[in-house]
C-alpha positions as CSV (number, residue, x, y, z in Angstrom):
1,M,15.1,-4.0,-8.0
2,S,14.8,-7.6,-7.3
3,P,12.1,-9.6,-6.9
4,F,12.1,-10.1,-3.1
5,S,12.1,-6.0,-2.7
6,I,9.2,-5.8,-5.3
7,L,7.3,-8.4,-2.9
8,L,8.1,-6.2,0.1
9,I,7.2,-3.2,-1.4
10,G,3.7,-5.3,-2.4
11,L,3.2,-6.4,1.1
12,A,4.2,-2.7,2.7
13,M,1.9,-1.2,0.8
14,S,-1.0,-3.2,1.4
15,T,-0.5,-3.1,5.1
16,D,-2.6,0.6,5.6
17,A,-5.3,-1.3,3.3
18,F,-5.0,-4.5,5.8
19,A,-5.8,-2.4,8.8
20,A,-9.0,-0.7,7.2
21,A,-9.9,-4.3,6.6
22,I,-9.4,-5.2,10.2
23,G,-11.6,-2.3,11.3
24,K,-14.3,-3.7,8.9
25,G,-13.9,-6.9,10.3
26,V,-14.6,-5.8,13.9
27,A,-17.5,-4.0,12.5
28,M,-19.0,-6.9,10.6
29,G,-19.0,-8.9,13.5
30,R,-18.8,-12.3,11.6
31,P,-18.2,-11.2,8.0
32,R,-19.0,-14.0,5.5
33,L,-16.5,-15.1,2.7
34,S,-18.0,-13.6,0.0
35,D,-18.1,-10.0,1.6
36,A,-14.4,-10.6,2.4
37,L,-13.8,-11.4,-1.4
38,R,-15.6,-8.6,-2.4
39,T,-13.6,-6.1,-0.5
40,G,-10.3,-7.7,-1.0
41,L,-11.1,-7.5,-5.1
42,I,-12.3,-3.8,-4.9
43,F,-9.5,-2.8,-2.4
44,G,-6.7,-4.9,-4.7
45,V,-8.1,-3.6,-8.1
46,I,-7.5,0.2,-6.9
47,E,-4.1,-0.4,-5.4
48,A,-3.1,-2.0,-8.4
49,I,-4.0,0.8,-10.5
50,T,-2.5,3.8,-8.6
51,P,1.2,3.1,-8.9
52,I,0.7,3.0,-12.8
53,L,-0.8,6.2,-12.0
54,G,2.0,7.6,-10.6
55,W,4.4,6.1,-12.6
56,L,3.4,7.7,-15.4
57,L,3.3,11.0,-13.6
58,G,6.8,10.4,-12.5
59,K,8.2,9.3,-16.2
60,A,6.8,13.0,-17.2
61,A,9.2,14.6,-15.2
62,A,11.8,11.9,-14.8
63,V,14.1,13.6,-17.7
64,Y,14.1,17.2,-15.5
65,V,15.5,15.2,-12.5
66,Q,17.8,12.3,-13.5
67,A,20.7,13.6,-11.3
68,W,18.5,13.4,-8.3
69,D,16.1,10.4,-9.2
70,H,17.6,8.0,-6.3
71,W,17.4,10.9,-3.9
72,I,13.7,11.4,-4.8
73,A,13.1,7.6,-4.6
74,F,14.5,7.7,-1.0
75,A,12.6,10.7,-0.1
76,L,9.1,9.5,-1.5
77,L,9.9,6.0,0.7
78,L,11.1,7.3,3.7
79,G,7.8,10.0,3.7
80,L,5.6,7.5,3.4
81,G,7.5,4.9,5.7
82,L,7.2,7.8,8.7
83,H,3.9,8.4,7.7
84,M,2.9,4.8,7.7
85,I,4.5,4.5,11.4
86,A,2.9,7.8,12.6
87,N,-0.8,6.1,11.4
88,G,0.2,2.8,13.1
89,L,1.2,4.6,16.6
90,G,-1.8,7.0,16.6
91,K,-5.1,7.1,17.5
92,E,-7.7,5.0,15.2
93,D,-9.3,7.3,12.5
94,A,-12.7,7.5,11.0
95,E,-11.5,5.4,7.9
96,P,-12.7,2.0,9.3
97,D,-16.0,3.2,10.0
98,A,-16.0,4.3,6.4
99,A,-15.1,0.9,5.6
100,A,-17.6,-0.9,8.0
101,A,-20.9,0.7,6.3
102,G,-23.7,-1.6,4.9
103,N,-23.2,-4.8,2.7
104,G,-24.0,-5.8,-0.8
105,N,-25.6,-2.1,-2.0
106,A,-24.2,0.5,-4.2
107,R,-23.7,2.9,-1.1
108,S,-21.8,0.1,0.1
109,F,-19.6,-0.4,-2.8
110,W,-18.8,3.5,-3.2
111,L,-17.8,3.7,0.6
112,L,-15.8,0.9,0.1
113,A,-13.9,2.3,-3.0
114,L,-13.6,5.5,-1.5
115,T,-11.8,3.9,1.3
116,G,-9.6,1.9,-1.2
117,L,-8.5,5.2,-3.0
118,A,-7.4,6.7,0.6
119,T,-5.1,3.7,1.3
120,S,-3.6,3.5,-2.1
121,I,-2.4,7.1,-2.2
122,D,0.7,5.7,-0.9
123,A,0.9,3.3,-3.7
124,A,0.7,6.3,-6.2
125,A,3.5,8.0,-4.7
126,I,5.7,4.6,-4.8
127,G,4.6,4.7,-8.5
128,V,6.0,8.2,-8.6
129,G,9.5,6.9,-6.9
130,L,9.9,3.6,-9.3
131,A,9.7,5.8,-12.3
132,F,13.2,6.9,-11.5
133,L,14.5,3.2,-11.3
134,E,14.9,0.3,-13.9
135,V,11.5,-1.6,-12.7
136,H,9.0,-2.9,-14.7
137,I,5.9,-1.3,-13.3
138,G,3.3,-3.8,-14.6
139,I,4.9,-5.9,-12.3
140,V,5.0,-4.1,-9.3
141,A,1.2,-2.8,-10.1
142,L,0.4,-6.7,-10.0
143,V,2.4,-7.4,-6.8
144,I,0.7,-4.7,-4.9
145,G,-2.8,-5.6,-6.1
146,L,-2.6,-9.2,-5.3
147,C,-0.9,-8.6,-2.0
148,T,-3.9,-6.4,-0.9
149,F,-6.6,-8.6,-2.3
150,V,-4.9,-11.5,0.3
151,M,-4.6,-8.8,3.0
152,V,-7.7,-7.2,3.1
153,T,-9.5,-10.7,2.6
154,I,-7.8,-12.1,5.4
155,G,-8.2,-8.7,7.2
156,V,-11.8,-9.0,7.4
157,L,-12.2,-12.3,7.8
158,L,-10.0,-12.2,11.1
159,G,-10.9,-8.8,12.0
160,S,-13.3,-9.7,14.6
161,K,-10.4,-12.2,16.3
162,L,-7.5,-10.0,15.7
163,G,-9.2,-6.4,16.9
164,E,-7.7,-3.4,15.3
165,M,-4.1,-3.1,17.2
166,A,-2.8,-6.1,15.1
167,G,-3.9,-3.7,11.9
168,K,-1.6,-0.7,13.3
169,R,1.1,-3.1,14.2
170,A,0.7,-4.2,10.5
171,E,0.9,-0.7,9.4
172,V,4.3,0.4,11.4
173,L,5.8,-2.8,10.4
174,G,5.2,-1.5,6.5
175,G,6.7,1.8,7.1
176,I,9.5,0.2,8.4
177,V,9.6,-2.1,5.6
178,L,9.6,1.2,3.2
179,I,12.5,3.0,5.2
180,V,14.5,0.2,4.7
181,I,13.8,-0.2,1.0
182,G,14.7,3.4,0.7
183,A,18.0,3.1,2.6
184,G,18.8,0.5,0.3
185,I,18.2,2.5,-3.1
186,L,20.1,5.5,-2.0
187,Y,22.9,3.0,-0.8
188,E,23.4,1.6,-3.9
189,H,23.4,5.1,-5.4
190,L,26.2,6.2,-3.2
191,G,28.2,3.0,-3.5
192,H,28.2,3.1,-7.3
193,A,26.6,-0.2,-7.3
194,P,24.6,-1.5,-10.1
195,L,20.7,-1.7,-9.1
196,A,19.4,-5.4,-8.8
197,G,17.2,-6.1,-11.7
C-alpha cells in the first residue's frame, strides 16, 4: 500500500471524529486552544490504538481466509464507506452532545473517551481489513492517530464557525474515499497486479 493511500485512510478515519469535534465546538461557543488540544489528543490516541487491535484480530484469522483476503478488505472498506456516507447524509445524532459535556473534569474526560471510542470502531474494522494486506500497521495507526488529532483539534476550534453541516459533509467525503481505496485494492487483486508498497 502506497504512502498516499495510507494518508487517505488516515484522513478518512478522522472525518467522523471531526464531525463529533465540530459538535463539541458548537456547544462550547468559544473553545480554548487547550480544550481543543486535549480533545484532539484523547481522540487521536484512541483512534491509533483501535486499528492495531483490529489488525491483531485479522491476523489471527488470516490463515483461514487467504484466498478471500482482498474481497474481505474490499467488503469492509465498502461497508464502512457506505455507513459513513449514510451518517453524513442522515439526521444529527446524540454523539456531539456527549462530546460537549463539561470541561476540565473526570466526567468530561470519560465522556470524551467514550465518544472517541464510538468514532474509532471503523478504525478497528480497517485494522481487520489491513491484516490481509502487505502493510505496516504501526505506520498506519500512527498516521490515523495524527490525522485524528489534527482534525479534531481543528474541528473543536472552528466548530462555532463551521457549523454541524461541515462535519457531516466531511464524513460523506471520508466514506467515498474508503470505497475508492477498497475498489483499488480489489482491482489490483483481480488484475493480478502487485500491491503498491
